[in-house]
C-alpha positions as CSV (number, residue, x, y, z in Angstrom):
1,M,-34.2,25.9,-40.5
2,S,-33.2,22.6,-40.5
3,F,-30.4,20.9,-42.2
4,D,-30.6,17.3,-41.3
5,P,-29.8,15.2,-44.4
6,W,-33.2,13.2,-44.3
7,S,-35.0,16.4,-44.7
8,I,-32.9,17.3,-47.7
9,L,-33.2,14.7,-49.7
10,L,-36.9,14.0,-49.0
11,S,-37.4,17.8,-49.9
12,F,-35.5,17.3,-53.0
13,T,-37.0,14.3,-53.9
14,A,-40.7,15.7,-53.1
15,G,-39.9,18.7,-55.4
16,S,-38.4,16.4,-58.3
17,I,-41.9,14.0,-58.0
18,G,-43.9,17.9,-58.5
19,L,-41.5,18.9,-61.2
20,V,-42.1,15.6,-63.3
21,L,-46.2,15.9,-62.4
22,L,-46.1,19.5,-63.4
23,M,-44.8,19.2,-66.7
24,Y,-46.7,15.9,-67.4
25,G,-49.9,17.8,-66.5
26,K,-49.3,20.7,-68.6
27,K,-48.4,18.5,-71.7
28,Q,-51.2,16.5,-70.9
29,A,-53.5,19.1,-70.1
30,R,-54.5,16.9,-67.1
31,I,-55.6,19.3,-64.0
32,P,-54.9,17.0,-61.3
33,H,-51.4,16.4,-62.1
34,L,-51.1,20.0,-62.3
35,V,-52.5,20.4,-58.5
36,W,-50.5,17.4,-57.0
37,G,-47.3,18.6,-58.9
38,V,-47.4,22.2,-57.2
39,L,-48.4,20.5,-54.1
40,F,-45.5,18.3,-54.2
41,I,-43.0,21.6,-54.7
42,V,-45.0,23.7,-52.1
43,Y,-45.0,21.2,-48.9
44,P,-41.4,20.6,-47.9
45,Y,-41.3,24.4,-47.5
46,L,-43.9,24.1,-44.8
47,V,-43.0,20.5,-42.9
48,P,-40.3,21.0,-40.3
49,S,-39.9,17.0,-39.9
50,A,-38.7,14.3,-42.3
51,S,-41.0,12.0,-40.8
52,W,-44.1,14.7,-41.2
53,M,-42.4,14.9,-45.0
54,L,-42.6,11.4,-45.8
55,A,-45.9,11.0,-44.0
56,I,-47.3,13.8,-46.0
57,G,-45.9,12.8,-49.3
58,A,-47.1,9.4,-48.8
59,G,-50.8,10.8,-48.4
60,L,-50.4,13.5,-51.5
61,G,-49.4,10.2,-53.5
62,V,-52.1,7.9,-52.5
63,G,-54.8,10.7,-52.8
64,L,-53.4,11.5,-56.3
65,W,-54.0,7.6,-57.1
66,W,-57.5,7.9,-55.5
67,V,-58.4,11.0,-57.8
68,I,-57.1,9.4,-60.8
69,R,-58.9,6.1,-60.1
70,L,-62.3,8.3,-59.8
71,G,-61.5,9.1,-63.4
72,W,-60.4,12.6,-63.3
């Protein structure tokens, strides 16, 4: 288990983004927001380093933007 300050900060940020997306998706009945909210909450537990966490978070953000842009 890593107690790197950047990992902790990025985990907190990703979890916060995930919580907001999850609440928004539930309130507006938007499935992509619900799914990406859960992904943003869960993925920091599975990633060992801050750099990977940042890269995966950016990828998830771009993926959500792309799915919404397609009209979901």
